[in-house]
All heavy atoms as TSV, in Angstrom:
chain	resi	resn	atom	element	x	y	z
A	1	PRO	N	N	5.132	6.668	-2.848
A	1	PRO	CA	C	6.495	6.228	-3.092
A	1	PRO	C	C	7.445	6.823	-2.041
A	1	PRO	O	O	7.283	7.978	-1.638
A	1	PRO	CB	C	6.844	6.743	-4.469
A	1	PRO	CG	C	5.597	7.318	-5.044
A	1	PRO	CD	C	4.615	7.460	-3.945
A	2	MET	N	N	8.409	6.020	-1.613
A	2	MET	CA	C	9.402	6.501	-0.641
A	2	MET	C	C	10.798	6.126	-1.117
A	2	MET	O	O	11.070	4.961	-1.418
A	2	MET	CB	C	9.146	5.897	0.731
A	2	MET	CG	C	7.878	6.396	1.361
A	2	MET	SD	S	7.711	5.922	3.087
A	2	MET	CE	C	7.569	4.157	2.973
A	3	LEU	N	N	11.661	7.119	-1.178
A	3	LEU	CA	C	13.056	6.920	-1.536
A	3	LEU	C	C	13.883	7.108	-0.276
A	3	LEU	O	O	13.847	8.176	0.345
A	3	LEU	CB	C	13.487	7.918	-2.609
A	3	LEU	CG	C	14.976	7.944	-2.952
A	3	LEU	CD1	C	15.435	6.586	-3.496
A	3	LEU	CD2	C	15.250	9.067	-3.949
A	4	PHE	N	N	14.608	6.088	0.110
A	4	PHE	CA	C	15.512	6.167	1.251
A	4	PHE	C	C	16.911	6.393	0.705
A	4	PHE	O	O	17.422	5.578	-0.068
A	4	PHE	CB	C	15.464	4.879	2.073
A	4	PHE	CG	C	14.183	4.707	2.818
A	4	PHE	CD1	C	13.065	4.181	2.196
A	4	PHE	CD2	C	14.088	5.084	4.151
A	4	PHE	CE1	C	11.873	4.016	2.884
A	4	PHE	CE2	C	12.901	4.935	4.847
A	4	PHE	CZ	C	11.788	4.397	4.210
A	5	ILE	N	N	17.512	7.511	1.109
A	5	ILE	CA	C	18.849	7.873	0.646
A	5	ILE	C	C	19.815	7.724	1.805
A	5	ILE	O	O	19.543	8.179	2.919
A	5	ILE	CB	C	18.872	9.317	0.108
A	5	ILE	CG1	C	18.037	9.412	-1.170
A	5	ILE	CG2	C	20.292	9.781	-0.144
A	5	ILE	CD1	C	17.928	10.806	-1.736
A	6	ALA	N	N	20.945	7.090	1.519
A	6	ALA	CA	C	21.983	6.918	2.532
A	6	ALA	C	C	23.315	7.400	1.957
A	6	ALA	O	O	23.508	7.437	0.740
A	6	ALA	CB	C	22.082	5.454	2.933
A	7	PHE	N	N	24.212	7.744	2.867
A	7	PHE	CA	C	25.551	8.202	2.479
A	7	PHE	C	C	26.586	7.289	3.123
A	7	PHE	O	O	26.496	6.976	4.317
A	7	PHE	CB	C	25.765	9.646	2.903
A	7	PHE	CG	C	24.737	10.589	2.340
A	7	PHE	CD1	C	23.824	11.216	3.172
A	7	PHE	CD2	C	24.654	10.817	0.987
A	7	PHE	CE1	C	22.866	12.080	2.660
A	7	PHE	CE2	C	23.691	11.672	0.461
A	7	PHE	CZ	C	22.798	12.309	1.298
A	8	GLU	N	N	27.553	6.858	2.343
A	8	GLU	CA	C	28.539	5.880	2.798
A	8	GLU	C	C	29.229	6.289	4.099
A	8	GLU	O	O	29.405	5.465	4.992
A	8	GLU	CB	C	29.599	5.666	1.709
A	8	GLU	CG	C	30.690	4.696	2.132
A	8	GLU	CD	C	31.796	4.573	1.109
A	8	GLU	OE1	O	31.991	5.495	0.285
A	8	GLU	OE2	O	32.467	3.534	1.130
A	9	HIS	N	N	29.609	7.535	4.231
A	9	HIS	CA	C	30.362	7.984	5.411
A	9	HIS	C	C	29.475	8.710	6.413
A	9	HIS	O	O	29.937	9.609	7.120
A	9	HIS	CB	C	31.533	8.869	4.987
A	9	HIS	CG	C	32.502	8.157	4.099
A	9	HIS	ND1	N	33.217	7.051	4.503
A	9	HIS	CD2	C	32.847	8.368	2.808
A	9	HIS	CE1	C	33.979	6.621	3.513
A	9	HIS	NE2	N	33.759	7.404	2.465
A	10	ASP	N	N	28.231	8.324	6.497
A	10	ASP	CA	C	27.289	8.937	7.440
A	10	ASP	C	C	27.399	8.201	8.771
A	10	ASP	O	O	27.055	7.033	8.881
A	10	ASP	CB	C	25.865	8.831	6.889
A	10	ASP	CG	C	24.861	9.619	7.690
A	10	ASP	OD1	O	25.112	9.890	8.880
A	10	ASP	OD2	O	23.813	9.965	7.118
A	11	HIS	N	N	27.890	8.910	9.787
A	11	HIS	CA	C	28.033	8.313	11.115
A	11	HIS	C	C	26.865	8.698	12.022
A	11	HIS	O	O	26.779	8.227	13.143
A	11	HIS	CB	C	29.365	8.717	11.738
A	11	HIS	CG	C	30.529	8.291	10.899
A	11	HIS	ND1	N	30.890	6.974	10.741
A	11	HIS	CD2	C	31.388	9.004	10.138
A	11	HIS	CE1	C	31.932	6.894	9.938
A	11	HIS	NE2	N	32.244	8.113	9.546
A	12	ILE	N	N	25.964	9.548	11.540
A	12	ILE	CA	C	24.769	9.936	12.291
A	12	ILE	C	C	23.659	8.910	12.030
A	12	ILE	O	O	23.051	8.381	12.953
A	12	ILE	CB	C	24.285	11.350	11.888
A	12	ILE	CG1	C	25.411	12.377	11.995
A	12	ILE	CG2	C	23.065	11.747	12.697
A	12	ILE	CD1	C	25.942	12.613	13.393
A	13	VAL	N	N	23.373	8.670	10.754
A	13	VAL	CA	C	22.400	7.646	10.347
A	13	VAL	C	C	23.134	6.729	9.366
A	13	VAL	O	O	23.157	6.995	8.164
A	13	VAL	CB	C	21.151	8.265	9.678
A	13	VAL	CG1	C	20.159	7.171	9.309
A	13	VAL	CG2	C	20.516	9.306	10.568
A	14	PRO	N	N	23.765	5.681	9.870
A	14	PRO	CA	C	24.545	4.804	9.000
A	14	PRO	C	C	23.694	4.177	7.895
A	14	PRO	O	O	22.484	3.994	8.058
A	14	PRO	CB	C	25.064	3.714	9.951
A	14	PRO	CG	C	24.951	4.302	11.315
A	14	PRO	CD	C	23.794	5.256	11.262
A	15	PRO	N	N	24.324	3.861	6.767
A	15	PRO	CA	C	23.580	3.281	5.650
A	15	PRO	C	C	22.768	2.046	6.019
A	15	PRO	O	O	21.657	1.866	5.522
A	15	PRO	CB	C	24.673	2.933	4.633
A	15	PRO	CG	C	25.781	3.882	4.950
A	15	PRO	CD	C	25.730	4.084	6.432
A	16	ASN	N	N	23.290	1.211	6.907
A	16	ASN	CA	C	22.530	0.002	7.255
A	16	ASN	C	C	21.238	0.347	7.992
A	16	ASN	O	O	20.247	-0.367	7.874
A	16	ASN	CB	C	23.376	-0.998	8.044
A	16	ASN	CG	C	23.879	-0.451	9.352
A	16	ASN	OD1	O	23.808	0.742	9.615
A	16	ASN	ND2	N	24.425	-1.325	10.186
A	17	ALA	N	N	21.209	1.466	8.736
A	17	ALA	CA	C	19.969	1.897	9.397
A	17	ALA	C	C	18.946	2.366	8.358
A	17	ALA	O	O	17.760	2.042	8.463
A	17	ALA	CB	C	20.258	3.009	10.398
A	18	SER	N	N	19.401	3.102	7.365
A	18	SER	CA	C	18.493	3.543	6.300
A	18	SER	C	C	17.973	2.361	5.498
A	18	SER	O	O	16.788	2.308	5.146
A	18	SER	CB	C	19.203	4.525	5.365
A	18	SER	OG	O	19.495	5.722	6.035
A	19	ARG	N	N	18.846	1.398	5.217
A	19	ARG	CA	C	18.428	0.205	4.479
A	19	ARG	C	C	17.383	-0.570	5.292
A	19	ARG	O	O	16.369	-1.029	4.761
A	19	ARG	CB	C	19.610	-0.693	4.168
A	19	ARG	CG	C	19.226	-1.929	3.354
A	19	ARG	CD	C	20.387	-2.873	3.128
A	19	ARG	NE	N	21.560	-2.230	2.590
A	19	ARG	CZ	C	21.778	-1.978	1.300
A	19	ARG	NH1	N	20.867	-2.306	0.418
A	19	ARG	NH2	N	22.896	-1.407	0.907
A	20	HIS	N	N	17.605	-0.687	6.583
A	20	HIS	CA	C	16.662	-1.379	7.462
A	20	HIS	C	C	15.294	-0.686	7.450
A	20	HIS	O	O	14.257	-1.344	7.372
A	20	HIS	CB	C	17.221	-1.436	8.886
A	20	HIS	CG	C	16.316	-2.101	9.862
A	20	HIS	ND1	N	16.132	-3.464	9.897
A	20	HIS	CD2	C	15.529	-1.583	10.833
A	20	HIS	CE1	C	15.274	-3.761	10.857
A	20	HIS	NE2	N	14.895	-2.632	11.440
A	21	ASN	N	N	15.293	0.637	7.516
A	21	ASN	CA	C	14.028	1.383	7.460
A	21	ASN	C	C	13.309	1.148	6.137
A	21	ASN	O	O	12.088	0.973	6.111
A	21	ASN	CB	C	14.273	2.877	7.663
A	21	ASN	CG	C	14.587	3.204	9.094
A	21	ASN	OD1	O	14.205	2.485	10.008
A	21	ASN	ND2	N	15.310	4.290	9.303
A	22	ALA	N	N	14.044	1.128	5.049
A	22	ALA	CA	C	13.426	0.878	3.741
A	22	ALA	C	C	12.791	-0.507	3.720
A	22	ALA	O	O	11.683	-0.683	3.197
A	22	ALA	CB	C	14.468	1.009	2.637
A	23	GLU	N	N	13.475	-1.475	4.292
A	23	GLU	CA	C	12.924	-2.834	4.323
A	23	GLU	C	C	11.663	-2.899	5.169
A	23	GLU	O	O	10.727	-3.633	4.839
A	23	GLU	CB	C	13.972	-3.800	4.859
A	23	GLU	CG	C	15.128	-4.011	3.898
A	23	GLU	CD	C	16.302	-4.751	4.518
A	23	GLU	OE1	O	16.263	-5.073	5.729
A	23	GLU	OE2	O	17.276	-4.995	3.782
A	24	LYS	N	N	11.609	-2.141	6.244
A	24	LYS	CA	C	10.432	-2.146	7.118
A	24	LYS	C	C	9.207	-1.544	6.435
A	24	LYS	O	O	8.086	-1.935	6.724
A	24	LYS	CB	C	10.717	-1.386	8.421
A	24	LYS	CG	C	11.675	-2.090	9.330
A	24	LYS	CD	C	11.047	-3.354	9.848
A	24	LYS	CE	C	11.947	-4.051	10.816
A	24	LYS	NZ	N	11.403	-5.309	11.269
A	25	TYR	N	N	9.412	-0.563	5.567
A	25	TYR	CA	C	8.291	0.082	4.879
A	25	TYR	C	C	7.869	-0.660	3.629
A	25	TYR	O	O	6.788	-0.428	3.103
A	25	TYR	CB	C	8.643	1.530	4.517
A	25	TYR	CG	C	8.452	2.489	5.650
A	25	TYR	CD1	C	9.521	2.843	6.474
A	25	TYR	CD2	C	7.204	3.034	5.917
A	25	TYR	CE1	C	9.342	3.730	7.522
A	25	TYR	CE2	C	7.019	3.920	6.959
A	25	TYR	CZ	C	8.092	4.257	7.764
A	25	TYR	OH	O	7.913	5.128	8.795
A	26	HIS	N	N	8.712	-1.540	3.130
A	26	HIS	CA	C	8.413	-2.230	1.878
A	26	HIS	C	C	7.315	-3.276	2.088
A	26	HIS	O	O	7.376	-4.104	2.983
A	26	HIS	CB	C	9.661	-2.911	1.331
A	26	HIS	CG	C	9.402	-3.649	0.065
A	26	HIS	ND1	N	9.221	-3.005	-1.133
A	26	HIS	CD2	C	9.269	-4.966	-0.188
A	26	HIS	CE1	C	8.986	-3.900	-2.069
A	26	HIS	NE2	N	9.006	-5.098	-1.527
A	27	ASP	N	N	6.301	-3.199	1.268
A	27	ASP	CA	C	5.291	-4.247	1.188
A	27	ASP	C	C	4.711	-4.209	-0.224
A	27	ASP	O	O	5.124	-3.401	-1.040
A	27	ASP	CB	C	4.210	-4.116	2.269
A	27	ASP	CG	C	3.374	-2.857	2.146
A	27	ASP	OD1	O	3.171	-2.366	1.012
A	27	ASP	OD2	O	2.909	-2.345	3.170
A	28	ALA	N	N	3.777	-5.042	-0.480
A	28	ALA	CA	C	3.252	-5.163	-1.837
A	28	ALA	C	C	2.576	-3.892	-2.341
A	28	ALA	O	O	2.504	-3.657	-3.535
A	28	ALA	CB	C	2.276	-6.331	-1.901
A	29	SER	N	N	2.077	-3.044	-1.429
A	29	SER	CA	C	1.338	-1.867	-1.862
A	29	SER	C	C	2.156	-0.570	-1.790
A	29	SER	O	O	1.658	0.478	-2.185
A	29	SER	CB	C	0.078	-1.702	-1.008
A	29	SER	OG	O	0.430	-1.453	0.336
A	30	THR	N	N	3.380	-0.648	-1.296
A	30	THR	CA	C	4.191	0.560	-1.126
A	30	THR	C	C	5.450	0.475	-1.971
A	30	THR	O	O	6.238	-0.450	-1.822
A	30	THR	CB	C	4.594	0.755	0.348
A	30	THR	OG1	O	3.424	0.750	1.149
A	30	THR	CG2	C	5.336	2.063	0.544
A	31	LEU	N	N	5.637	1.447	-2.852
A	31	LEU	CA	C	6.850	1.512	-3.643
A	31	LEU	C	C	7.936	2.140	-2.782
A	31	LEU	O	O	7.819	3.298	-2.381
A	31	LEU	CB	C	6.631	2.338	-4.904
A	31	LEU	CG	C	7.880	2.613	-5.728
A	31	LEU	CD1	C	8.458	1.310	-6.275
A	31	LEU	CD2	C	7.576	3.574	-6.846
A	32	THR	N	N	8.950	1.381	-2.463
A	32	THR	CA	C	10.079	1.907	-1.701
A	32	THR	C	C	11.357	1.558	-2.451
A	32	THR	O	O	11.440	0.524	-3.125
A	32	THR	CB	C	10.157	1.320	-0.280
A	32	THR	OG1	O	10.273	-0.089	-0.375
A	32	THR	CG2	C	8.955	1.692	0.546
A	33	GLU	N	N	12.334	2.445	-2.316
A	33	GLU	CA	C	13.638	2.199	-2.923
A	33	GLU	C	C	14.701	2.739	-1.993
A	33	GLU	O	O	14.519	3.773	-1.342
A	33	GLU	CB	C	13.732	2.867	-4.285
A	33	GLU	CG	C	15.010	2.521	-5.030
A	33	GLU	CD	C	15.023	3.085	-6.437
A	33	GLU	OE1	O	13.989	3.001	-7.121
A	33	GLU	OE2	O	16.070	3.605	-6.832
A	34	PHE	N	N	15.811	2.036	-1.946
A	34	PHE	CA	C	16.971	2.447	-1.156
A	34	PHE	C	C	18.106	2.743	-2.117
A	34	PHE	O	O	18.358	1.976	-3.053
A	34	PHE	CB	C	17.384	1.319	-0.201
A	34	PHE	CG	C	18.688	1.566	0.488
A	34	PHE	CD1	C	18.733	2.325	1.645
A	34	PHE	CD2	C	19.871	1.051	-0.015
A	34	PHE	CE1	C	19.936	2.568	2.286
A	34	PHE	CE2	C	21.078	1.285	0.617
A	34	PHE	CZ	C	21.109	2.039	1.768
A	35	HIS	N	N	18.792	3.871	-1.901
A	35	HIS	CA	C	19.954	4.193	-2.721
A	35	HIS	C	C	21.042	4.749	-1.820
A	35	HIS	O	O	20.785	5.640	-1.013
A	35	HIS	CB	C	19.612	5.209	-3.811
A	35	HIS	CG	C	20.770	5.463	-4.724
A	35	HIS	ND1	N	21.072	4.612	-5.763
A	35	HIS	CD2	C	21.707	6.437	-4.727
A	35	HIS	CE1	C	22.157	5.085	-6.378
A	35	HIS	NE2	N	22.552	6.184	-5.768
A	36	GLN	N	N	22.240	4.209	-1.966
A	36	GLN	CA	C	23.377	4.675	-1.172
A	36	GLN	C	C	24.355	5.406	-2.069
A	36	GLN	O	O	24.743	4.897	-3.121
A	36	GLN	CB	C	24.084	3.491	-0.509
A	36	GLN	CG	C	25.253	3.912	0.333
A	36	GLN	CD	C	25.864	2.742	1.086
A	36	GLN	OE1	O	25.221	1.728	1.298
A	36	GLN	NE2	N	27.104	2.887	1.488
A	37	PHE	N	N	24.748	6.597	-1.639
A	37	PHE	CA	C	25.743	7.383	-2.353
A	37	PHE	C	C	27.099	7.127	-1.713
A	37	PHE	O	O	27.295	7.404	-0.532
A	37	PHE	CB	C	25.400	8.880	-2.303
A	37	PHE	CG	C	24.204	9.228	-3.124
A	37	PHE	CD1	C	22.943	9.223	-2.565
A	37	PHE	CD2	C	24.337	9.534	-4.465
A	37	PHE	CE1	C	21.825	9.526	-3.322
A	37	PHE	CE2	C	23.218	9.839	-5.238
A	37	PHE	CZ	C	21.971	9.845	-4.665
A	38	MET	N	N	27.998	6.587	-2.500
A	38	MET	CA	C	29.319	6.241	-2.002
A	38	MET	C	C	30.185	7.493	-1.850
A	38	MET	O	O	30.062	8.444	-2.626
A	38	MET	CB	C	30.001	5.247	-2.955
A	38	MET	CG	C	29.173	3.985	-3.188
A	38	MET	SD	S	28.661	3.153	-1.667
A	38	MET	CE	C	30.221	2.490	-1.155
A	39	GLY	N	N	31.030	7.473	-0.819
A	39	GLY	CA	C	31.998	8.549	-0.625
A	39	GLY	C	C	31.438	9.830	-0.051
A	39	GLY	O	O	32.137	10.833	0.014
A	40	ARG	N	N	30.177	9.831	0.378
A	40	ARG	CA	C	29.559	11.059	0.864
A	40	ARG	C	C	29.371	11.012	2.373
A	40	ARG	O	O	29.111	9.959	2.937
A	40	ARG	CB	C	28.212	11.285	0.193
A	40	ARG	CG	C	28.359	11.504	-1.322
A	40	ARG	CD	C	27.140	12.097	-1.944
A	40	ARG	NE	N	26.693	13.315	-1.312
A	40	ARG	CZ	C	27.181	14.532	-1.554
A	40	ARG	NH1	N	28.156	14.680	-2.401
A	40	ARG	NH2	N	26.687	15.587	-0.943
A	41	PRO	N	N	29.463	12.193	3.026
A	41	PRO	CA	C	29.233	12.280	4.462
A	41	PRO	C	C	27.749	12.482	4.783
A	41	PRO	O	O	26.918	12.577	3.881
A	41	PRO	CB	C	30.028	13.527	4.848
A	41	PRO	CG	C	29.878	14.418	3.647
A	41	PRO	CD	C	29.913	13.467	2.466
A	42	HIS	N	N	27.438	12.598	6.064
A	42	HIS	CA	C	26.060	12.807	6.513
A	42	HIS	C	C	25.469	14.099	5.955
A	42	HIS	O	O	24.309	14.122	5.572
A	42	HIS	CB	C	26.023	12.851	8.045
A	42	HIS	CG	C	24.682	13.248	8.605
A	42	HIS	ND1	N	23.620	12.368	8.664
A	42	HIS	CD2	C	24.231	14.424	9.108
A	42	HIS	CE1	C	22.570	12.984	9.188
A	42	HIS	NE2	N	22.913	14.229	9.462
A	43	PHE	N	N	26.250	15.155	5.910
A	43	PHE	CA	C	25.749	16.475	5.502
A	43	PHE	C	C	25.379	16.469	4.025
A	43	PHE	O	O	26.246	16.383	3.158
A	43	PHE	CB	C	26.800	17.541	5.782
A	43	PHE	CG	C	26.373	18.926	5.389
A	43	PHE	CD1	C	25.249	19.506	5.960
A	43	PHE	CD2	C	27.072	19.638	4.451
A	43	PHE	CE1	C	24.846	20.781	5.604
A	43	PHE	CE2	C	26.679	20.921	4.080
A	43	PHE	CZ	C	25.566	21.486	4.666
A	44	PRO	N	N	24.081	16.534	3.706
A	44	PRO	CA	C	23.674	16.458	2.298
A	44	PRO	C	C	24.116	17.648	1.469
A	44	PRO	O	O	24.146	17.567	0.245
A	44	PRO	CB	C	22.148	16.363	2.351
A	44	PRO	CG	C	21.754	16.760	3.719
A	44	PRO	CD	C	22.950	16.610	4.609
A	45	GLY	N	N	24.487	18.775	2.105
A	45	GLY	CA	C	24.936	19.953	1.362
A	45	GLY	C	C	26.416	19.949	1.057
A	45	GLY	O	O	26.955	20.945	0.576
A	46	ALA	N	N	27.092	18.823	1.302
A	46	ALA	CA	C	28.519	18.712	0.998
A	46	ALA	C	C	28.726	18.875	-0.503
A	46	ALA	O	O	27.800	18.665	-1.293
A	46	ALA	CB	C	29.047	17.361	1.474
A	47	PRO	N	N	29.925	19.266	-0.911
A	47	PRO	CA	C	30.190	19.419	-2.344
A	47	PRO	C	C	29.696	18.211	-3.132
A	47	PRO	O	O	29.856	17.063	-2.714
A	47	PRO	CB	C	31.713	19.550	-2.410
A	47	PRO	CG	C	32.076	20.162	-1.094
A	47	PRO	CD	C	31.116	19.547	-0.099
A	48	GLY	N	N	29.085	18.486	-4.242
A	48	GLY	CA	C	28.509	17.439	-5.068
A	48	GLY	C	C	27.052	17.152	-4.734
A	48	GLY	O	O	26.468	16.211	-5.257
A	49	TRP	N	N	26.449	18.006	-3.893
A	49	TRP	CA	C	25.050	17.795	-3.493
A	49	TRP	C	C	24.102	17.786	-4.682
A	49	TRP	O	O	23.057	17.158	-4.646
A	49	TRP	CB	C	24.605	18.856	-2.480
A	49	TRP	CG	C	24.609	20.258	-3.027
A	49	TRP	CD1	C	25.612	21.162	-2.950
A	49	TRP	CD2	C	23.550	20.897	-3.747
A	49	TRP	NE1	N	25.258	22.332	-3.578
A	49	TRP	CE2	C	23.988	22.198	-4.081
A	49	TRP	CE3	C	22.270	20.502	-4.141
A	49	TRP	CZ2	C	23.206	23.094	-4.784
A	49	TRP	CZ3	C	21.491	21.405	-4.854
A	49	TRP	CH2	C	21.957	22.689	-5.157
A	50	GLU	N	N	24.509	18.448	-5.751
A	50	GLU	CA	C	23.647	18.518	-6.923
A	50	GLU	C	C	23.372	17.123	-7.500
A	50	GLU	O	O	22.288	16.865	-8.009
A	50	GLU	CB	C	24.273	19.410	-8.007
A	50	GLU	CG	C	24.479	20.842	-7.573
A	50	GLU	CD	C	25.845	21.097	-6.947
A	50	GLU	OE1	O	26.547	20.136	-6.579
A	50	GLU	OE2	O	26.213	22.273	-6.823
A	51	TYR	N	N	24.345	16.245	-7.417
A	51	TYR	CA	C	24.165	14.882	-7.919
A	51	TYR	C	C	23.081	14.156	-7.123
A	51	TYR	O	O	22.246	13.459	-7.699
A	51	TYR	CB	C	25.490	14.126	-7.865
A	51	TYR	CG	C	25.375	12.701	-8.325
A	51	TYR	CD1	C	25.172	12.392	-9.669
A	51	TYR	CD2	C	25.449	11.653	-7.423
A	51	TYR	CE1	C	25.038	11.078	-10.098
A	51	TYR	CE2	C	25.319	10.339	-7.836
A	51	TYR	CZ	C	25.118	10.055	-9.168
A	51	TYR	OH	O	24.973	8.760	-9.580
A	52	VAL	N	N	23.097	14.356	-5.805
A	52	VAL	CA	C	22.084	13.733	-4.943
A	52	VAL	C	C	20.714	14.306	-5.280
A	52	VAL	O	O	19.734	13.570	-5.420
A	52	VAL	CB	C	22.419	13.951	-3.453
A	52	VAL	CG1	C	21.334	13.380	-2.560
A	52	VAL	CG2	C	23.774	13.347	-3.111
A	53	GLU	N	N	20.650	15.609	-5.424
A	53	GLU	CA	C	19.389	16.265	-5.766
A	53	GLU	C	C	18.856	15.769	-7.114
A	53	GLU	O	O	17.670	15.453	-7.247
A	53	GLU	CB	C	19.586	17.781	-5.825
A	53	GLU	CG	C	18.341	18.521	-6.262
A	53	GLU	CD	C	18.613	19.968	-6.603
A	53	GLU	OE1	O	19.688	20.275	-7.131
A	53	GLU	OE2	O	17.726	20.791	-6.333
A	54	ASP	N	N	19.732	15.682	-8.099
A	54	ASP	CA	C	19.310	15.212	-9.422
A	54	ASP	C	C	18.793	13.782	-9.358
A	54	ASP	O	O	17.793	13.446	-10.003
A	54	ASP	CB	C	20.469	15.288	-10.421
A	54	ASP	CG	C	20.803	16.710	-10.834
A	54	ASP	OD1	O	19.968	17.620	-10.606
A	54	ASP	OD2	O	21.915	16.915	-11.381
A	55	TYR	N	N	19.463	12.933	-8.588
A	55	TYR	CA	C	19.019	11.546	-8.459
A	55	TYR	C	C	17.613	11.494	-7.861
A	55	TYR	O	O	16.739	10.797	-8.374
A	55	TYR	CB	C	19.988	10.737	-7.597
A	55	TYR	CG	C	19.577	9.295	-7.503
A	55	TYR	CD1	C	20.039	8.371	-8.434
A	55	TYR	CD2	C	18.699	8.852	-6.521
A	55	TYR	CE1	C	19.638	7.038	-8.387
A	55	TYR	CE2	C	18.284	7.535	-6.465
A	55	TYR	CZ	C	18.757	6.633	-7.388
A	55	TYR	OH	O	18.349	5.320	-7.340
A	56	ALA	N	N	17.401	12.238	-6.771
A	56	ALA	CA	C	16.102	12.219	-6.096
A	56	ALA	C	C	15.001	12.769	-7.006
A	56	ALA	O	O	13.905	12.202	-7.075
A	56	ALA	CB	C	16.174	13.025	-4.798
A	57	LEU	N	N	15.283	13.833	-7.714
A	57	LEU	CA	C	14.282	14.406	-8.621
A	57	LEU	C	C	13.973	13.453	-9.769
A	57	LEU	O	O	12.796	13.227	-10.097
A	57	LEU	CB	C	14.758	15.753	-9.161
A	57	LEU	CG	C	13.812	16.457	-10.119
A	57	LEU	CD1	C	12.451	16.704	-9.475
A	57	LEU	CD2	C	14.422	17.764	-10.598
A	58	ASP	N	N	15.012	12.880	-10.365
A	58	ASP	CA	C	14.793	11.925	-11.453
A	58	ASP	C	C	13.977	10.728	-10.970
A	58	ASP	O	O	13.081	10.251	-11.673
A	58	ASP	CB	C	16.122	11.446	-12.040
A	58	ASP	CG	C	16.847	12.531	-12.816
A	58	ASP	OD1	O	16.212	13.551	-13.177
A	58	ASP	OD2	O	18.055	12.355	-13.062
A	59	TRP	N	N	14.286	10.241	-9.770
A	59	TRP	CA	C	13.552	9.111	-9.206
A	59	TRP	C	C	12.077	9.477	-9.034
A	59	TRP	O	O	11.193	8.723	-9.417
A	59	TRP	CB	C	14.165	8.702	-7.866
A	59	TRP	CG	C	13.467	7.553	-7.234
A	59	TRP	CD1	C	13.712	6.228	-7.463
A	59	TRP	CD2	C	12.401	7.609	-6.289
A	59	TRP	NE1	N	12.853	5.455	-6.704
A	59	TRP	CE2	C	12.042	6.276	-5.988
A	59	TRP	CE3	C	11.707	8.636	-5.664
A	59	TRP	CZ2	C	11.025	5.962	-5.079
A	59	TRP	CZ3	C	10.703	8.321	-4.764
A	59	TRP	CH2	C	10.364	6.996	-4.485
A	60	ALA	N	N	11.819	10.659	-8.446
A	60	ALA	CA	C	10.438	11.079	-8.202
A	60	ALA	C	C	9.662	11.209	-9.526
A	60	ALA	O	O	8.515	10.775	-9.619
A	60	ALA	CB	C	10.412	12.400	-7.442
A	61	LEU	N	N	10.280	11.773	-10.505
A	61	LEU	CA	C	9.612	11.913	-11.807
A	61	LEU	C	C	9.357	10.550	-12.441
A	61	LEU	O	O	8.301	10.319	-13.025
A	61	LEU	CB	C	10.446	12.789	-12.747
A	61	LEU	CG	C	10.541	14.257	-12.334
A	61	LEU	CD1	C	11.554	14.980	-13.228
A	61	LEU	CD2	C	9.183	14.927	-12.381
A	62	ARG	N	N	10.307	9.644	-12.316
A	62	ARG	CA	C	10.166	8.304	-12.901
A	62	ARG	C	C	9.037	7.526	-12.231
A	62	ARG	O	O	8.205	6.930	-12.906
A	62	ARG	CB	C	11.485	7.549	-12.772
A	62	ARG	CG	C	11.450	6.145	-13.321
A	62	ARG	CD	C	12.821	5.486	-13.349
A	62	ARG	NE	N	13.641	5.734	-12.190
A	62	ARG	CZ	C	13.654	4.979	-11.085
A	62	ARG	NH1	N	12.864	3.931	-11.002
A	62	ARG	NH2	N	14.467	5.281	-10.086
A	63	VAL	N	N	8.983	7.542	-10.911
A	63	VAL	CA	C	7.980	6.704	-10.229
A	63	VAL	C	C	6.583	7.299	-10.270
A	63	VAL	O	O	5.615	6.565	-10.124
A	63	VAL	CB	C	8.377	6.386	-8.764
A	63	VAL	CG1	C	9.698	5.664	-8.719
A	63	VAL	CG2	C	8.381	7.618	-7.896
A	64	THR	N	N	6.463	8.590	-10.491
A	64	THR	CA	C	5.125	9.178	-10.553
A	64	THR	C	C	4.519	9.058	-11.948
A	64	THR	O	O	3.337	9.351	-12.122
A	64	THR	CB	C	5.125	10.649	-10.110
A	64	THR	OG1	O	6.045	11.388	-10.910
A	64	THR	CG2	C	5.494	10.765	-8.636
A	65	LYS	N	N	5.289	8.611	-12.918
A	65	LYS	CA	C	4.768	8.426	-14.282
A	65	LYS	C	C	4.231	7.030	-14.497
A	65	LYS	O	O	3.808	6.689	-15.577
A	65	LYS	CB	C	5.869	8.715	-15.293
A	65	LYS	CG	C	6.218	10.176	-15.377
A	65	LYS	CD	C	7.254	10.424	-16.408
A	65	LYS	CE	C	7.578	11.914	-16.433
A	65	LYS	NZ	N	8.594	12.237	-17.415
A	66	ARG	N	N	4.248	6.202	-13.479
A	66	ARG	CA	C	3.772	4.819	-13.617
A	66	ARG	C	C	2.268	4.770	-13.710
A	66	ARG	O	O	1.532	5.507	-13.234
A	66	ARG	CB	C	4.221	3.990	-12.424
A	66	ARG	CG	C	5.701	3.786	-12.445
A	66	ARG	CD	C	6.114	2.933	-11.291
A	66	ARG	NE	N	7.555	2.767	-11.375
A	66	ARG	CZ	C	8.223	1.893	-10.677
A	66	ARG	NH1	N	7.613	1.107	-9.844
A	66	ARG	NH2	N	9.510	1.774	-10.801
């Protein structure tokens, strides 16, 4: 499983680049998901990082229980 995370105000790796990468990896045998966090900058440690961490952990736990 691959989770592609993007941030709305990321000027280093814009959300459309992350979305494009997710689309390239997606096929019938690979579980891929793209999620964009609105209002966030490139730096994942910016205030509110816990929400991003919780999302990624919840996603990983959900997809590994399949």
